[in-house]
DSSP file (Angstrom, degrees, kcal/mol; ACC not computed):
  #  RESIDUE AA STRUCTURE BP1 BP2  ACC     N-H-->O    O-->H-N    N-H-->O    O-->H-N    TCO  KAPPA ALPHA  PHI   PSI    X-CA   Y-CA   Z-CA
    1    1 A M              0   0    0      0, 0.0     2,-0.1     0, 0.0     0, 0.0   0.000 360.0 360.0 360.0 129.7  101.7  114.8  127.9
    2    2 A G     >  -     0   0    0      1,-0.1     4,-1.7     4,-0.0     3,-0.5  -0.335 360.0-110.2 -74.4 158.8  101.8  111.5  126.0
    3    3 A G  H  > S+     0   0    0      1,-0.2     4,-2.2     2,-0.2     5,-0.2   0.849 118.2  58.4 -56.5 -36.5  100.5  111.2  122.4
    4    4 A G  H  > S+     0   0    0      1,-0.2     4,-2.0     2,-0.2    -1,-0.2   0.891 103.4  51.8 -62.3 -39.7   97.5  109.1  123.6
    5    5 A D  H  > S+     0   0    0     -3,-0.5     4,-1.7     1,-0.2    -1,-0.2   0.920 109.3  50.2 -61.6 -43.8   96.4  112.0  125.9
    6    6 A H  H  X S+     0   0    0     -4,-1.7     4,-1.7     1,-0.2    -1,-0.2   0.912 110.3  49.8 -60.9 -43.1   96.5  114.4  123.0
    7    7 A F  H  < S+     0   0    0     -4,-2.2    -1,-0.2     1,-0.2    -2,-0.2   0.848 108.3  53.4 -66.8 -33.9   94.5  112.1  120.8
    8    8 A K  H  < S+     0   0    0     -4,-2.0    -1,-0.2     1,-0.2    -2,-0.2   0.866 116.4  37.4 -68.1 -35.3   91.8  111.6  123.4
    9    9 A R  H  < S+     0   0    0     -4,-1.7    -2,-0.2    -5,-0.1    -1,-0.2   0.665 105.3  76.0 -93.9 -17.2   91.3  115.3  123.9
   10   10 A S  S  < S-     0   0    0     -4,-1.7     2,-0.3    -5,-0.2   142,-0.0  -0.435  93.9 -86.7 -94.5 168.0   91.6  116.6  120.4
   11   11 A C        -     0   0    0     -2,-0.1   141,-1.6   140,-0.1     2,-0.4  -0.558  50.2-145.6 -69.4 131.9   89.2  116.5  117.5
   12   12 A M  E     +A  151   0A   0     -2,-0.3     2,-0.3   139,-0.2   139,-0.2  -0.865  22.2 174.9-111.2 135.0   89.8  113.2  115.7
   13   13 A K  E     -A  150   0A   0    137,-2.5   137,-3.4    -2,-0.4     2,-0.4  -0.878  20.7-135.6-126.0 164.1   89.6  112.5  112.0
   14   14 A V  E     -Ab 149 115A   0    100,-2.5   102,-2.8    -2,-0.3     2,-0.5  -0.974   8.8-160.5-125.9 135.9   90.5  109.3  110.1
   15   15 A L  E     -Ab 148 116A   0    133,-2.6   133,-2.2    -2,-0.4     2,-0.5  -0.969   5.0-165.0-114.5 127.3   92.4  108.9  106.9
   16   16 A L  E     -Ab 147 117A   0    100,-3.1   102,-2.7    -2,-0.5     2,-0.6  -0.961   2.6-162.2-110.8 123.2   92.1  105.7  104.8
   17   17 A L  E     -Ab 146 118A   0    129,-3.0   129,-2.5    -2,-0.5     2,-0.5  -0.933  14.4-172.7-105.4 121.7   94.7  105.1  102.1
   18   18 A I  E     -Ab 145 119A   0    100,-3.0   102,-2.9    -2,-0.6     2,-0.4  -0.955  16.1-151.0-123.8 125.3   93.5  102.5   99.6
   19   19 A R  E     - b   0 120A   0    125,-2.2   124,-0.6    -2,-0.5   102,-0.2  -0.754  38.7 -99.3 -88.3 141.1   95.4  100.9   96.8
   20   20 A H        -     0   0    0    100,-2.4   123,-1.7    -2,-0.4   124,-0.3  -0.124  44.4-103.5 -54.2 156.5   93.3   99.9   93.9
   21   21 A A        -     0   0    0     47,-0.5    19,-0.1   121,-0.3    51,-0.1  -0.133  59.5 -51.6 -77.3 178.2   92.3   96.2   93.7
   22   22 A K        -     0   0    0    120,-0.1    15,-2.5    17,-0.1    18,-0.4  -0.274  63.4-165.4 -59.7 124.5   93.9   93.6   91.4
   23   23 A A  B     -F   36   0B   0     13,-0.3    13,-0.3    -3,-0.1     2,-0.2  -0.740  27.7 -92.1-112.3 159.3   93.9   94.7   87.8
   24   24 A A        -     0   0    0     11,-2.7     3,-0.3    -2,-0.3    44,-0.1  -0.460  28.2-162.5 -65.6 136.7   94.5   93.0   84.5
   25   25 A Q  S    S+     0   0    0      1,-0.2    -1,-0.1    -2,-0.2     9,-0.0   0.764  85.4  47.0 -90.0 -29.7   98.1   93.1   83.4
   26   26 A D  S    S+     0   0    0      2,-0.0    -1,-0.2     8,-0.0    -2,-0.0  -0.085  77.5 142.7-107.8  33.5   97.5   92.2   79.7
   27   27 A S        -     0   0    0     -3,-0.3     7,-0.1     8,-0.1     6,-0.1  -0.500  53.4-115.7 -76.0 139.5   94.7   94.6   78.9
   28   28 A P  S    S+     0   0    0      0, 0.0     2,-0.2     0, 0.0    -1,-0.1  -0.413  80.7  32.8 -68.6 153.0   94.7   96.3   75.5
   29   29 A G  S    S-     0   0    0     -2,-0.1     2,-0.1     5,-0.1     5,-0.0  -0.612 103.0 -28.0 100.5-162.5   95.1  100.0   75.6
   30   30 A T    >   -     0   0    0     -2,-0.2     3,-0.9     1,-0.1     4,-0.1  -0.333  58.6-104.6 -88.8 169.2   97.0  102.2   77.9
   31   31 A D  G >  S+     0   0    0      1,-0.2     3,-1.5     2,-0.2    -1,-0.1   0.868 120.7  61.6 -57.3 -37.9   97.9  101.7   81.5
   32   32 A F  G 3  S+     0   0    0      1,-0.3    35,-2.4    34,-0.1    36,-0.3   0.795 102.4  52.0 -58.9 -30.2   95.2  104.2   82.4
   33   33 A D  G <  S+     0   0    0     -3,-0.9    -1,-0.3    33,-0.2    -2,-0.2   0.237  73.9 128.7 -97.0  12.2   92.6  101.9   80.9
   34   34 A R    <   -     0   0    0     -3,-1.5    34,-0.6    -4,-0.1     2,-0.1  -0.567  47.6-148.7 -72.8 122.7   93.5   98.7   82.8
   35   35 A P        -     0   0    0      0, 0.0   -11,-2.7     0, 0.0    33,-0.2  -0.360  21.4 -92.1 -85.3 167.8   90.3   97.2   84.3
   36   36 A L  B     -F   23   0B   0    -13,-0.3   -13,-0.3    31,-0.2     2,-0.1  -0.479  36.7-124.6 -71.8 147.8   89.9   95.2   87.5
   37   37 A K     >  -     0   0    0    -15,-2.5     4,-2.0    -2,-0.2     5,-0.2  -0.390  33.8 -99.8 -77.7 169.4   90.0   91.4   87.3
   38   38 A R  H  > S+     0   0    0      1,-0.2     4,-2.2     2,-0.2     5,-0.2   0.911 128.9  53.2 -57.0 -41.8   87.1   89.4   88.7
   39   39 A R  H  > S+     0   0    0      1,-0.2     4,-2.9     2,-0.2    -1,-0.2   0.879 104.7  55.6 -60.2 -38.1   89.3   88.9   91.8
   40   40 A G  H  > S+     0   0    0    -18,-0.4     4,-2.6     2,-0.2    -1,-0.2   0.905 107.1  48.4 -62.1 -42.8   89.8   92.7   92.1
   41   41 A I  H  X S+     0   0    0     -4,-2.0     4,-2.0     2,-0.2    -1,-0.2   0.935 113.4  47.7 -62.8 -45.7   86.1   93.3   92.1
   42   42 A K  H  X S+     0   0    0     -4,-2.2     4,-2.3     1,-0.2    -2,-0.2   0.925 113.6  47.5 -60.5 -45.9   85.6   90.7   94.8
   43   43 A D  H  X S+     0   0    0     -4,-2.9     4,-2.8     2,-0.2     5,-0.2   0.886 109.0  53.5 -65.8 -39.5   88.5   92.0   96.9
   44   44 A A  H  X S+     0   0    0     -4,-2.6     4,-2.1     1,-0.2    -1,-0.2   0.922 112.8  44.1 -61.1 -43.4   87.3   95.7   96.6
   45   45 A R  H  X S+     0   0    0     -4,-2.0     4,-2.0     2,-0.2    -2,-0.2   0.885 112.6  52.4 -69.6 -38.7   83.9   94.6   98.0
   46   46 A L  H  X S+     0   0    0     -4,-2.3     4,-1.9     2,-0.2    -2,-0.2   0.941 112.1  45.0 -60.0 -48.8   85.5   92.4  100.7
   47   47 A M  H  X S+     0   0    0     -4,-2.8     4,-2.2     1,-0.2    -2,-0.2   0.874 110.3  54.1 -67.3 -37.1   87.7   95.3  101.9
   48   48 A A  H  X S+     0   0    0     -4,-2.1     4,-2.4    -5,-0.2    -1,-0.2   0.899 107.7  51.9 -62.2 -39.1   84.8   97.8  101.8
   49   49 A G  H  X S+     0   0    0     -4,-2.0     4,-2.5     2,-0.2    -2,-0.2   0.890 107.6  51.3 -63.5 -39.6   82.8   95.4  104.0
   50   50 A R  H  X S+     0   0    0     -4,-1.9     4,-1.4     2,-0.2    -1,-0.2   0.905 110.5  48.6 -63.8 -40.5   85.6   95.2  106.5
   51   51 A I  H  <>S+     0   0    0     -4,-2.2     5,-2.3     2,-0.2     4,-0.3   0.912 110.9  50.6 -65.5 -42.1   85.8   99.0  106.7
   52   52 A R  H ><5S+     0   0    0     -4,-2.4     3,-1.6     1,-0.2     5,-0.2   0.918 107.7  53.4 -60.6 -43.7   82.0   99.1  107.1
   53   53 A E  H 3<5S+     0   0    0     -4,-2.5    -1,-0.2     1,-0.3    -2,-0.2   0.816 106.6  52.8 -61.8 -30.7   82.2   96.6  110.0
   54   54 A K  T 3<5S-     0   0    0     -4,-1.4    -1,-0.3    -3,-0.2    -2,-0.2   0.478 116.2-116.5 -82.3  -2.8   84.8   98.8  111.7
   55   55 A G  T < 5S+     0   0    0     -3,-1.6    -3,-0.2    -4,-0.3    -2,-0.1   0.810  79.7 123.6  72.8  30.3   82.5  101.8  111.5
   56   56 A L      < +     0   0    0     -5,-2.3    -4,-0.2    -6,-0.1    -3,-0.1  -0.074  24.3 153.7-116.2  33.4   84.9  103.7  109.2
   57   57 A V        -     0   0    0     -5,-0.2    58,-0.1    -6,-0.2    -9,-0.0  -0.456  49.5-111.8 -62.9 127.7   82.7  104.4  106.2
   58   58 A P        -     0   0    0      0, 0.0    58,-0.2     0, 0.0     3,-0.1  -0.224  19.2-159.4 -64.6 148.3   84.2  107.6  104.6
   59   59 A T  S    S+     0   0    0     56,-2.8     2,-0.3     1,-0.3    57,-0.2   0.506  89.9  33.0 -97.2 -10.9   82.3  110.8  104.5
   60   60 A R  E     -c  116   0A   0     55,-1.5    57,-2.3     2,-0.0     2,-0.5  -0.972  69.5-167.5-144.3 131.2   84.5  111.9  101.6
   61   61 A L  E     -c  117   0A   0     25,-0.4    27,-2.7    -2,-0.3     2,-0.4  -0.977   6.0-178.6-123.4 118.4   85.9  109.6   98.9
   62   62 A I  E     +cd 118  88A   0     55,-2.8    57,-2.5    -2,-0.5     2,-0.3  -0.966  13.1 175.3-118.2 131.2   88.6  110.9   96.5
   63   63 A A  E     -cd 119  89A   0     25,-2.9    27,-2.7    -2,-0.4    57,-0.2  -0.953  36.0-106.2-139.6 153.8   89.9  108.6   93.8
   64   64 A S        -     0   0    0     55,-2.1     9,-0.2    -2,-0.3    27,-0.2  -0.519  29.4-135.1 -66.9 142.5   92.2  108.4   90.8
   65   65 A P        +     0   0    0      0, 0.0    -1,-0.1     0, 0.0    26,-0.1   0.523  67.0 121.2 -82.1  -3.6   90.2  108.4   87.6
   66   66 A A  S >> S-     0   0    0      1,-0.1     4,-3.0    25,-0.1     3,-0.7  -0.356  78.3-113.1 -57.8 141.3   92.4  105.5   86.1
   67   67 A L  H 3> S+     0   0    0    -35,-2.4     4,-2.9     1,-0.3     5,-0.2   0.838 112.5  49.4 -52.4 -45.4   90.0  102.7   85.4
   68   68 A R  H 3> S+     0   0    0    -34,-0.6     4,-1.6   -36,-0.3   -47,-0.5   0.878 116.9  41.8 -66.1 -36.6   91.3  100.2   88.0
   69   69 A A  H <> S+     0   0    0     -3,-0.7     4,-2.8     2,-0.2    -2,-0.2   0.884 114.5  51.7 -74.5 -39.4   91.1  102.8   90.8
   70   70 A A  H  X S+     0   0    0     -4,-3.0     4,-2.5     2,-0.2    -2,-0.2   0.910 110.8  47.9 -63.7 -42.1   87.8  104.2   89.6
   71   71 A Q  H  X S+     0   0    0     -4,-2.9     4,-2.7    -5,-0.3     5,-0.2   0.907 111.4  51.0 -65.3 -40.4   86.3  100.7   89.6
   72   72 A T  H  X S+     0   0    0     -4,-1.6     4,-2.5    -5,-0.2     5,-0.2   0.945 111.7  47.3 -59.8 -48.0   87.7  100.0   93.0
   73   73 A A  H  X S+     0   0    0     -4,-2.8     4,-2.8     1,-0.2    -2,-0.2   0.907 113.0  48.6 -61.1 -42.7   86.2  103.3   94.3
   74   74 A R  H  X S+     0   0    0     -4,-2.5     4,-2.1     2,-0.2    -1,-0.2   0.910 111.3  48.9 -66.1 -42.2   82.8  102.5   92.7
   75   75 A E  H  X S+     0   0    0     -4,-2.7     4,-1.7     2,-0.2    -2,-0.2   0.929 115.1  44.8 -63.0 -44.0   82.7   99.0   94.1
   76   76 A M  H  X S+     0   0    0     -4,-2.5     4,-2.3    -5,-0.2    -2,-0.2   0.924 110.8  53.5 -66.1 -43.5   83.5  100.2   97.6
   77   77 A A  H  X>S+     0   0    0     -4,-2.8     5,-2.7     1,-0.2     4,-0.8   0.883 106.4  54.1 -57.9 -39.0   81.1  103.1   97.3
   78   78 A D  H ><5S+     0   0    0     -4,-2.1     3,-0.8     1,-0.2    -1,-0.2   0.927 109.3  46.8 -62.2 -44.9   78.3  100.6   96.5
   79   79 A V  H 3<5S+     0   0    0     -4,-1.7    -1,-0.2     1,-0.2    -2,-0.2   0.876 116.5  45.1 -63.5 -37.4   79.1   98.5   99.6
   80   80 A W  H 3<5S-     0   0    0     -4,-2.3    -1,-0.2    -5,-0.1    -2,-0.2   0.503 108.0-123.2 -84.5  -4.7   79.1  101.7  101.7
   81   81 A A  T <<5 +     0   0    0     -3,-0.8    -3,-0.2    -4,-0.8    -4,-0.1   0.853  58.0 156.6  58.1  35.3   76.0  103.2  100.1
   82   82 A Y      < -     0   0    0     -5,-2.7    -1,-0.3    -6,-0.2     2,-0.1  -0.827  51.8-108.4 -90.5 124.0   78.1  106.2   99.3
   83   83 A P    >   -     0   0    0      0, 0.0     3,-2.3     0, 0.0     4,-0.3  -0.324  18.5-143.4 -60.5 123.2   76.6  108.0   96.3
   84   84 A E  G >  S+     0   0    0      1,-0.3     3,-1.6     2,-0.2    -7,-0.0   0.837  98.8  64.2 -54.9 -34.9   78.8  107.5   93.2
   85   85 A G  G 3  S+     0   0    0      1,-0.3    -1,-0.3     3,-0.0    -3,-0.0   0.647  97.1  57.6 -65.5 -14.5   78.1  111.1   92.1
   86   86 A L  G <  S+     0   0    0     -3,-2.3   -25,-0.4     2,-0.1    -1,-0.3   0.481  75.6 114.6 -95.4  -3.9   79.9  112.3   95.2
   87   87 A I    <   -     0   0    0     -3,-1.6     2,-0.6    -4,-0.3   -25,-0.2  -0.516  63.7-139.1 -66.0 131.1   83.2  110.6   94.4
   88   88 A Q  E     -d   62   0A   0    -27,-2.7   -25,-2.9    -2,-0.3     2,-0.5  -0.845  12.1-149.6 -95.8 119.7   85.8  113.2   93.7
   89   89 A W  E     -d   63   0A   0     -2,-0.6     2,-0.5   -27,-0.2   -25,-0.2  -0.798  15.2-175.3 -94.3 124.8   88.0  112.3   90.8
   90   90 A E    >   -     0   0    0    -27,-2.7     3,-1.5    -2,-0.5     4,-0.4  -0.940  19.0-161.6-128.3 110.3   91.6  113.6   91.0
   91   91 A Q  T >> S+     0   0    0     -2,-0.5     4,-2.7     1,-0.3     3,-2.0   0.800  87.5  70.8 -56.8 -33.1   94.0  113.1   88.2
   92   92 A E  H 3>>S+     0   0    0      1,-0.3     4,-2.1     2,-0.2     5,-1.8   0.800  86.9  65.0 -59.5 -28.1   97.0  113.9   90.5
   93   93 A L  H <45S+     0   0    0     -3,-1.5    28,-0.5     3,-0.2    -1,-0.3   0.749 114.3  32.2 -66.5 -20.9   96.4  110.5   92.2
   94   94 A Y  H <45S+     0   0    0     -3,-2.0    -2,-0.2    -4,-0.4    -1,-0.2   0.840 125.2  39.5 -97.4 -48.2   97.3  108.9   88.9
   95   95 A T  H  <5S+     0   0    0     -4,-2.7    -3,-0.2     2,-0.0    -2,-0.2   0.801 138.0   3.7 -78.3 -28.4   99.9  111.2   87.4
   96   96 A D  T  <5 +     0   0    0     -4,-2.1    -3,-0.2    -5,-0.3    28,-0.1   0.663  62.5 171.1-119.1 -74.6  101.8  112.1   90.5
   97   97 A G      < +     0   0    0     -5,-1.8    31,-0.2     1,-0.2    30,-0.1   0.550  30.5 146.8  71.9   6.7  100.6  110.3   93.6
   98   98 A S     >  -     0   0    0     -6,-0.2     4,-2.7     1,-0.1     5,-0.2  -0.304  65.2-108.6 -69.6 159.5  103.6  111.6   95.7
   99   99 A P  H  > S+     0   0    0      0, 0.0     4,-2.8     0, 0.0     5,-0.2   0.894 121.1  52.9 -54.9 -39.5  103.1  112.3   99.4
  100  100 A D  H  > S+     0   0    0      2,-0.2     4,-1.9     1,-0.2     5,-0.1   0.926 110.5  45.7 -63.2 -44.4  103.3  116.1   98.6
  101  101 A A  H  > S+     0   0    0      2,-0.2     4,-1.7     1,-0.2    -1,-0.2   0.908 115.0  47.8 -65.6 -41.5  100.6  115.9   95.9
  102  102 A C  H  X S+     0   0    0     -4,-2.7     4,-2.5     1,-0.2    -2,-0.2   0.917 110.3  51.4 -65.4 -43.1   98.3  113.7   98.1
  103  103 A E  H  X S+     0   0    0     -4,-2.8     4,-2.4    -5,-0.2    -1,-0.2   0.864 105.9  55.8 -63.4 -34.6   98.8  116.0  101.1
  104  104 A A  H  X S+     0   0    0     -4,-1.9     4,-0.6     2,-0.2    -1,-0.2   0.913 109.8  46.1 -62.6 -41.7   97.8  119.0   98.9
  105  105 A L  H >< S+     0   0    0     -4,-1.7     3,-1.0     1,-0.2     4,-0.3   0.913 111.7  51.7 -64.8 -42.8   94.5  117.2   98.1
  106  106 A I  H >< S+     0   0    0     -4,-2.5     3,-1.7     1,-0.3    -2,-0.2   0.901 103.6  57.1 -61.7 -42.1   94.0  116.3  101.7
  107  107 A R  H 3< S+     0   0    0     -4,-2.4    -1,-0.3     1,-0.3    -2,-0.2   0.679 102.5  57.2 -65.9 -16.1   94.5  119.9  102.9
  108  108 A E  T << S+     0   0    0     -3,-1.0    -1,-0.3    -4,-0.6    -2,-0.2   0.515  80.2 114.3 -90.2  -6.3   91.6  121.0  100.5
  109  109 A V  S <  S-     0   0    0     -3,-1.7    46,-0.3    -4,-0.3    47,-0.2  -0.380  77.8 -98.4 -69.6 142.7   89.0  118.7  102.1
  110  110 A E    >   -     0   0    0      1,-0.1     3,-1.6    45,-0.1    -1,-0.1  -0.250  27.3-120.0 -62.7 147.4   86.1  120.4  103.8
  111  111 A E  T 3  S+     0   0    0      1,-0.3    -1,-0.1    43,-0.1    -2,-0.1   0.823 107.3  63.4 -58.2 -37.2   86.3  120.7  107.6
  112  112 A G  T 3  S+     0   0    0     42,-0.0     2,-0.5   -53,-0.0    -1,-0.3   0.564  75.3 107.6 -70.8  -8.2   83.2  118.7  108.3
  113  113 A C    <   +     0   0    0     -3,-1.6     3,-0.2     1,-0.2    42,-0.1  -0.597  41.7 177.1 -74.0 119.9   84.6  115.5  106.8
  114  114 A G  S    S+     0   0    0     -2,-0.5  -100,-2.5     1,-0.3     2,-0.5   0.811  70.3  33.0 -92.8 -34.3   85.4  113.1  109.6
  115  115 A I  E    S-b   14   0A   0   -102,-0.2   -56,-2.8   -58,-0.1   -55,-1.5  -0.972  70.7-170.4-129.5 117.2   86.6  110.1  107.6
  116  116 A L  E     -bc  15  60A   0   -102,-2.8  -100,-3.1    -2,-0.5     2,-0.4  -0.895   1.4-166.4-109.8 132.8   88.5  110.7  104.3
  117  117 A A  E     -bc  16  61A   0    -57,-2.3   -55,-2.8    -2,-0.4     2,-0.5  -0.978   3.0-165.7-120.5 132.5   89.4  107.9  101.9
  118  118 A L  E     -bc  17  62A   0   -102,-2.7  -100,-3.0    -2,-0.4     2,-0.6  -0.968   4.4-162.0-112.2 129.4   91.9  108.2   99.0
  119  119 A V  E     +bc  18  63A   0    -57,-2.5   -55,-2.1    -2,-0.5  -100,-0.2  -0.952  36.7 123.5-112.2 116.3   91.9  105.5   96.4
  120  120 A G  E     -b   19   0A   0   -102,-2.9  -100,-2.4    -2,-0.6     2,-0.2  -0.517  49.1 -76.9-146.4-148.0   95.1  105.5   94.4
  121  121 A H     >  -     0   0    0    -28,-0.5     4,-2.9  -102,-0.2     5,-0.2  -0.739  45.9 -72.1-126.0 164.0   98.1  103.5   93.1
  122  122 A N  T  4 S+     0   0    0      1,-0.3    20,-0.0    -2,-0.2   -25,-0.0  -0.811 106.7  28.3 -94.0 146.8  101.4  102.2   94.3
  123  123 A P  T  > S+     0   0    0      0, 0.0     4,-2.8     0, 0.0    -1,-0.3  -0.995 121.3  56.9 -87.3  -3.8  104.0  103.3   94.9
  124  124 A G  H  > S+     0   0    0      1,-0.2     4,-2.6     2,-0.2    -2,-0.2   0.883 106.8  46.7 -56.3 -47.4  102.2  106.6   95.9
  125  125 A M  H  X S+     0   0    0     -4,-2.9     4,-2.5     1,-0.2    -1,-0.2   0.915 115.5  47.0 -64.5 -41.1   99.8  105.1   98.5
  126  126 A G  H  > S+     0   0    0     -5,-0.2     4,-2.4     2,-0.2    11,-0.3   0.909 112.0  50.3 -64.8 -42.1  102.7  103.2  100.2
  127  127 A W  H  X S+     0   0    0     -4,-2.8     4,-1.8     2,-0.2    -2,-0.2   0.922 112.0  47.7 -61.9 -44.0  105.0  106.2  100.1
  128  128 A L  H  X S+     0   0    0     -4,-2.6     4,-1.0   -31,-0.2    -2,-0.2   0.938 110.8  50.9 -63.1 -45.7  102.3  108.4  101.7
  129  129 A A  H >X S+     0   0    0     -4,-2.5     3,-0.7     1,-0.2     4,-0.7   0.918 112.0  48.0 -57.0 -43.9  101.5  105.7  104.4
  130  130 A D  H 3< S+     0   0    0     -4,-2.4    -1,-0.2     1,-0.2     3,-0.2   0.817 108.7  54.7 -66.3 -30.6  105.3  105.5  105.2
  131  131 A S  H 3< S+     0   0    0     -4,-1.8    -1,-0.2     1,-0.2    -2,-0.2   0.649  97.6  64.8 -79.5 -14.2  105.6  109.3  105.4
  132  132 A L  H << S+     0   0    0     -4,-1.0    31,-0.3    -3,-0.7     2,-0.2   0.840 111.7   2.0 -83.7 -33.6  102.8  109.8  108.0
  133  133 A T  S  < S-     0   0    0     -4,-0.7    31,-0.1     2,-0.4    29,-0.0  -0.792  78.5 -96.1-140.3-178.3  104.2  108.1  111.1
  134  134 A D  S    S+     0   0    0     -2,-0.2     2,-0.5     2,-0.1    -4,-0.1   0.407  91.8 104.7 -85.6   3.8  107.3  106.2  112.2
  135  135 A I        -     0   0    0     -6,-0.2     2,-0.5     2,-0.0    -2,-0.4  -0.748  69.0-140.1 -82.6 125.8  105.6  102.9  111.3
  136  136 A S        -     0   0    0     -2,-0.5     2,-1.1    -5,-0.1     3,-0.1  -0.775   3.6-150.8 -91.5 127.2  107.0  101.5  108.1
  137  137 A V        +     0   0    0     -2,-0.5    -7,-0.1   -11,-0.3     3,-0.1  -0.814  18.8 178.7 -94.9  96.1  104.5   99.9  105.7
  138  138 A D        +     0   0    0     -2,-1.1     2,-0.4     1,-0.2    -1,-0.2   0.829  66.9  31.7 -70.4 -32.9  106.7   97.4  104.1
  139  139 A R        +     0   0    0     -3,-0.1    -1,-0.2   -13,-0.0     0, 0.0  -0.992  54.0 176.1-133.4 128.9  104.1   95.9  101.8
  140  140 A F        -     0   0    0     -2,-0.4   -14,-0.1    -3,-0.1     3,-0.1  -0.667  23.1-176.3-130.3  75.9  101.1   97.6  100.3
  141  141 A P    >   -     0   0    0      0, 0.0     3,-1.8     0, 0.0  -122,-0.2  -0.037  40.6 -64.2 -71.0 174.6   99.4   95.0   98.1
  142  142 A T  T 3  S+     0   0    0      1,-0.3  -121,-0.3  -124,-0.1  -122,-0.1  -0.298 123.5  15.3 -59.4 142.7   96.4   95.5   95.9
  143  143 A A  T 3  S+     0   0    0   -123,-1.7    -1,-0.3  -124,-0.6  -122,-0.2   0.551  91.9 150.8  67.4  12.1   93.2   96.4   97.7
  144  144 A A    <   -     0   0    0     -3,-1.8  -125,-2.2  -124,-0.3     2,-0.4  -0.413  30.5-158.9 -71.0 149.0   95.2   97.2  100.9
  145  145 A I  E     -AE  18 169A   0     24,-2.9    24,-2.5  -127,-0.2     2,-0.4  -0.988   5.9-167.9-131.9 122.8   93.8   99.8  103.3
  146  146 A A  E     -AE  17 168A   0   -129,-2.5  -129,-3.0    -2,-0.4     2,-0.4  -0.928  11.9-158.4-106.7 134.3   96.0  101.7  105.7
  147  147 A A  E     -AE  16 167A   0     20,-2.9    19,-3.1    -2,-0.4    20,-1.2  -0.920   9.6-176.1-118.4 140.8   94.1  103.7  108.4
  148  148 A F  E     -AE  15 165A   0   -133,-2.2  -133,-2.6    -2,-0.4     2,-0.4  -0.996  22.2-136.9-134.8 137.3   95.4  106.6  110.4
  149  149 A D  E     -AE  14 164A   0     15,-2.9    15,-2.8    -2,-0.4     2,-0.5  -0.808  24.8-160.2 -87.1 134.4   93.9  108.7  113.3
  150  150 A I  E     -AE  13 163A   0   -137,-3.4  -137,-2.5    -2,-0.4     2,-1.2  -0.976  12.2-143.6-122.6 124.1   94.6  112.4  112.7
  151  151 A A  E     +AE  12 162A   0     11,-2.7    11,-0.6    -2,-0.5     2,-0.3  -0.717  58.1 103.3 -89.1  94.9   94.4  114.9  115.5
  152  152 A L        -     0   0    0   -141,-1.6     3,-0.1    -2,-1.2    -2,-0.1  -0.985  59.8-145.6-163.4 162.7   93.0  118.0  113.9
  153  153 A T  S    S+     0   0    0     -2,-0.3     2,-0.4     1,-0.3    -1,-0.1   0.763  92.1  35.0 -98.7 -39.8   89.9  120.1  113.5
  154  154 A S  S >  S-     0   0    0      1,-0.1     3,-2.0   -42,-0.1    -1,-0.3  -0.957  70.5-137.5-121.8 135.5   90.5  121.2  109.9
  155  155 A W  G >  S+     0   0    0     -2,-0.4     3,-2.1   -46,-0.3     4,-0.2   0.723 100.6  77.5 -60.4 -20.9   92.1  119.2  107.1
  156  156 A K  G 3  S+     0   0    0      1,-0.3     3,-0.4   -47,-0.2    -1,-0.3   0.800  92.6  52.4 -57.3 -27.4   94.0  122.4  106.2
  157  157 A D  G X> S+     0   0    0     -3,-2.0     4,-0.8     1,-0.2     3,-0.8   0.232  76.2 114.3 -92.6  12.8   96.2  121.6  109.2
  158  158 A F  G X4  +     0   0    0     -3,-2.1     3,-1.0     1,-0.2    -1,-0.2   0.868  66.5  58.9 -54.6 -45.3   97.0  118.1  108.0
  159  159 A S  G 34 S+     0   0    0     -3,-0.4    -1,-0.2     1,-0.3    -2,-0.1   0.851 116.6  32.2 -58.7 -36.7  100.7  118.5  107.4
  160  160 A R  G <4 S+     0   0    0     -3,-0.8    -1,-0.3     2,-0.1    -2,-0.2   0.422  95.8 112.3-102.1   2.0  101.5  119.5  110.9
  161  161 A A  S << S-     0   0    0     -3,-1.0     2,-0.3    -4,-0.8    -9,-0.1  -0.399  75.5-105.7 -74.3 150.3   98.8  117.4  112.7
  162  162 A E  E     -E  151   0A   0    -11,-0.6   -11,-2.7    -2,-0.1     2,-0.4  -0.590  39.3-160.7 -74.0 136.2   99.8  114.5  114.9
  163  163 A K  E     -E  150   0A   0     -2,-0.3     2,-0.5   -31,-0.3   -13,-0.2  -0.953   9.6-164.3-125.3 140.2   99.1  111.2  113.1
  164  164 A L  E     -E  149   0A   0    -15,-2.8   -15,-2.9    -2,-0.4     2,-0.2  -0.985  23.1-125.7-127.6 122.7   98.7  107.7  114.6
  165  165 A F  E     +E  148   0A   0     -2,-0.5   -17,-0.2   -17,-0.2     3,-0.1  -0.469  29.2 177.0 -64.2 129.7   98.8  104.5  112.6
  166  166 A R  E     -     0   0A   0    -19,-3.1     2,-0.3     1,-0.4   -18,-0.2   0.855  51.9 -40.8-102.0 -54.8   95.7  102.5  113.2
  167  167 A F  E     -E  147   0A   0    -20,-1.2   -20,-2.9     2,-0.0     2,-0.4  -0.986  33.7-138.1-166.5 163.5   96.0   99.4  111.0
  168  168 A L  E     +E  146   0A   0     -2,-0.3     2,-0.3   -22,-0.2   -22,-0.2  -0.997  30.9 174.2-127.0 127.2   96.9   97.9  107.6
  169  169 A D  E     +E  145   0A   0    -24,-2.5   -24,-2.9    -2,-0.4    -2,-0.0  -0.978   4.9 161.0-135.1 147.2   94.5   95.4  106.2
  170  170 A Y        -     0   0    0     -2,-0.3   -26,-0.1   -26,-0.2   -27,-0.1  -0.981  44.5 -84.2-158.5 160.1   94.4   93.6  102.8
  171  171 A P              0   0    0      0, 0.0  -128,-0.0     0, 0.0   -27,-0.0  -0.359 360.0 360.0 -67.2 147.2   92.8   90.5  101.3
  172  172 A T              0   0    0     -2,-0.0     0, 0.0     0, 0.0     0, 0.0   0.382 360.0 360.0-119.3 360.0   94.7   87.2  101.8
């Protein structure tokens, strides 16, 4: 049976990996406190609109609490009419961001979630995208979104589920 057959017959979920939008480089304070530039806000809203047009608005949004990622998540949530109070803030997306740490977060997501979005940082989002399929994501710029179809019923089974790269999109 080909991979496509399996995906057609199994329960399908979607994973969106989102890198925060363009942030200020010369901001006073710590790296954690770097805000988005005006361009970053514009790009976050643009990319959220593209996701909405594709019918892929998340049912669960998990984000790094670092200011640039938090602002990206809030701007996108606003475009999606996703309640800001439902954004799940996860420090590991900032302090670790490794594929293992991200997969641990994914496996904890409730079964009823059909479309999951993670908003984090590079190199973590790029590493995770590369680890999921045999498609190499060579470039993961700011505000980039990688989408994957995941053949599973429960996110608990994420690590061993079949994954299919859907697209990589970013502002140009």
